[in-house]
C-alpha positions as CSV (number, residue, x, y, z in Angstrom):
1,X,100.3,41.7,41.2
2,X,100.4,41.4,45.0
3,X,104.1,40.3,45.0
4,X,105.1,43.1,42.6
5,X,103.2,45.8,44.5
6,X,104.9,44.7,47.7
7,X,108.4,44.7,46.0
8,X,107.8,48.2,44.7
9,X,106.6,49.3,48.2
10,X,109.8,47.8,49.8
11,X,112.0,49.5,47.3
12,X,110.3,52.9,47.8
13,X,110.5,52.5,51.6
14,X,114.2,51.8,51.4
15,X,114.8,54.9,49.3
16,X,112.5,57.4,50.9
17,X,111.8,56.1,54.4
18,X,108.6,56.8,56.4
19,X,106.6,59.6,54.9
20,X,104.5,60.6,58.0
21,X,101.4,61.4,55.9
22,X,99.0,63.1,56.3
23,X,100.4,66.1,58.1
24,X,97.9,67.4,60.7
25,X,97.6,67.6,64.5
26,X,94.0,66.2,64.7
27,X,91.8,64.1,62.4
28,X,89.7,67.1,61.7
29,X,92.7,69.2,60.7
30,X,93.7,66.3,58.3
31,X,90.2,66.4,56.8
32,X,90.4,70.1,56.4
33,X,93.7,69.8,54.7
34,X,92.3,67.2,52.3
35,X,89.7,69.7,51.1
36,X,92.1,72.6,50.9
37,X,94.6,70.8,48.8
38,X,92.1,70.2,46.0
39,X,93.5,71.7,42.7
40,X,96.5,73.2,44.5
41,X,99.9,72.3,45.7
42,X,100.2,71.1,49.3
43,X,102.3,74.1,50.5
44,X,99.4,76.4,49.5
45,X,97.0,74.3,51.5
46,X,99.4,74.1,54.4
47,X,99.5,77.9,54.6
48,X,95.7,78.0,54.7
49,X,95.6,75.3,57.4
50,X,98.1,77.4,59.4
51,X,95.9,80.5,59.0
52,X,92.9,78.5,60.3
53,X,95.0,77.3,63.3
54,X,96.1,80.9,64.1
55,X,92.5,82.0,64.0
56,X,91.5,79.1,66.3
57,X,89.1,77.7,63.7
58,X,90.3,74.1,63.5
59,X,87.5,72.8,65.6
60,X,84.3,71.6,63.9
61,X,81.8,73.6,66.0
62,X,83.8,76.8,65.8
63,X,84.4,76.6,62.1
64,X,80.7,75.9,61.4
65,X,79.8,79.2,63.2
66,X,82.0,81.3,61.0
67,X,80.5,83.6,58.4
68,X,81.5,82.5,54.9
69,X,83.5,85.7,54.1
70,X,85.7,85.4,57.2
71,X,86.3,81.7,56.5
72,X,87.2,82.4,52.8
73,X,89.6,85.2,53.8
74,X,91.4,82.8,56.2
75,X,92.0,80.1,53.5
76,X,92.8,82.4,50.6
77,X,96.3,80.9,50.3
78,X,94.7,77.6,49.1
79,X,93.0,79.3,46.1
80,X,89.3,79.4,45.2
81,X,88.6,80.5,48.8
82,X,84.8,80.9,48.4
83,X,84.4,77.5,46.9
84,X,86.6,75.8,49.5
85,X,85.0,77.7,52.4
86,X,81.6,76.3,51.2
87,X,83.0,72.8,51.0
88,X,84.6,73.0,54.4
89,X,81.3,74.2,56.0
90,X,79.4,71.4,54.2
91,X,81.8,68.7,55.3
92,X,81.8,70.1,58.9
93,X,78.0,70.3,59.0
94,X,77.9,66.7,57.9
95,X,80.4,65.6,60.5
96,X,78.7,67.5,63.3
97,X,75.3,65.9,62.4
98,X,76.8,62.5,61.9
99,X,79.1,62.1,64.9
100,X,79.0,65.4,66.9
101,X,82.3,66.4,65.2
102,X,84.3,63.3,66.2
103,X,86.1,61.0,63.8
104,X,86.2,58.1,66.3
105,X,82.8,56.7,65.3
106,X,83.8,56.7,61.6
107,X,86.5,54.1,62.5
108,X,83.8,51.6,63.4
109,X,81.2,52.1,60.7
110,X,80.8,49.7,57.8
111,X,83.2,51.0,55.2
112,X,81.2,50.7,52.0
113,X,78.1,52.6,53.2
114,X,80.3,55.2,55.0
115,X,82.3,55.8,51.8
116,X,79.1,56.2,49.8
117,X,77.7,58.6,52.4
118,X,80.9,60.7,52.3
119,X,80.8,60.8,48.5
120,X,77.4,62.3,48.8
121,X,78.7,65.3,50.6
122,X,78.8,68.1,48.1
123,X,82.3,69.1,47.0
124,X,83.9,65.8,48.0
125,X,85.1,63.8,45.0
126,X,86.5,60.2,45.4
127,X,90.1,61.3,46.0
128,X,89.2,63.8,48.8
129,X,86.7,61.4,50.4
130,X,89.3,58.6,50.3
131,X,92.0,60.8,51.8
132,X,89.7,61.7,54.6
133,X,88.8,58.0,55.2
134,X,92.4,56.8,55.1
135,X,94.3,59.6,56.8
136,X,91.7,61.0,59.2
137,X,89.5,58.0,60.0
138,X,92.3,55.3,59.5
139,X,90.2,53.2,57.2
140,X,91.7,50.8,54.6
141,X,91.1,52.8,51.4
142,X,93.7,53.4,48.8
143,X,94.0,56.9,47.5
144,X,94.5,56.4,43.7
145,X,95.5,59.9,42.8
146,X,97.2,60.9,39.6
147,X,100.7,60.2,40.8
148,X,99.8,56.7,41.9
149,X,97.9,55.9,38.7
150,X,100.8,57.2,36.5
151,X,103.5,55.1,38.4
152,X,101.4,52.0,38.5
153,X,100.3,52.2,34.9
154,X,103.9,52.8,33.7
155,X,104.9,49.6,35.5
156,X,102.0,47.8,33.9
157,X,100.2,47.2,37.1
158,X,97.2,49.1,35.9
159,X,95.8,49.7,32.4
160,X,97.3,52.8,30.8
161,X,94.0,54.7,31.0
162,X,92.7,53.3,34.3
163,X,90.3,55.7,36.0
164,X,90.3,56.5,39.7
165,X,87.8,53.8,40.8
166,X,89.4,51.1,38.7
167,X,92.9,51.9,40.1
168,X,91.6,52.1,43.7
169,X,89.7,48.8,43.5
170,X,92.6,47.1,41.8
171,X,95.2,48.0,44.5
172,X,92.7,47.2,47.3
173,X,91.9,43.8,45.8
174,X,95.6,42.7,45.7
175,X,96.9,44.0,49.0
176,X,96.0,43.3,52.7
177,X,93.3,45.5,53.9
178,X,95.7,47.6,56.1
179,X,95.3,51.3,56.4
180,X,99.0,51.7,57.5
181,X,100.1,49.9,54.3
182,X,97.8,52.0,52.1
183,X,98.9,55.2,53.8
184,X,102.6,54.6,53.2
185,X,102.2,53.1,49.7
186,X,100.2,56.2,48.5
187,X,102.7,58.6,50.1
188,X,105.7,56.8,48.6
189,X,104.1,56.6,45.1
190,X,103.6,60.4,45.4
191,X,107.3,60.8,46.4
192,X,108.6,58.8,43.4
193,X,106.1,60.4,41.1
194,X,107.4,63.8,41.9
195,X,111.0,62.8,41.7
196,X,111.0,60.5,38.7
197,X,107.6,59.9,37.1
198,X,106.3,63.1,35.8
199,X,104.8,63.7,32.4
200,X,108.2,62.7,31.0
201,X,109.7,59.8,33.0
202,X,113.2,60.2,34.5
203,X,114.2,56.6,35.1
204,X,117.8,57.2,35.9
205,X,118.4,56.5,39.6
206,X,114.7,55.7,40.1
207,X,114.3,53.2,42.9
208,X,111.7,51.3,40.8
209,X,113.9,51.0,37.7
210,X,114.6,47.3,38.5
211,X,110.9,46.5,37.9
212,X,111.0,47.6,34.2
213,X,113.2,44.5,33.4
214,X,115.0,46.4,30.6
215,X,111.8,47.8,29.1
216,X,110.9,51.4,28.7
217,X,108.0,52.4,30.9
218,X,104.5,52.3,29.5
219,X,103.4,55.8,28.3
């Protein structure tokens, strides 16, 4: 599995090049974006991030002081603004209590306990927590989102109905524990998922077609 994963990674990198994920000027901004993109497309989340930046709220202490209605109004573009405002405040309160608002200490903590602690923050599911760990804290965690699971399952690298944790653990077990590798692999799988591996696969001109060895992709 390791060799095949690395071949797919190399093919995707040749086709799409560096993805520069996750967009954000600071680790905190990246974490905010991970919360805001829940259940919405990234352009909507990006507009909400830009609104927070314009309001000078992309600093943990400043955001934590905001009244929920004002925060919800600022992030309306991301959808469900009251829910996401509450989640942002909860995450920010946790970060301030844990590290004073800095992500640097999170890069040195034991990963297993830190991940469990982050998953205990209300409103953070595994995908959001792992995106924060990988992209904001630079920890070697694979984000096994729906795009990644679909591509890898169709190439028979995961069981067809593999859940999030099974997919994450499977990829992590077969690749070097390298956050840069997990970063690019996840971003590239999203790229090919959007371009070729939707609900109905479009295999013509897919950079991963060679891996199917003449077979139709698993459905």
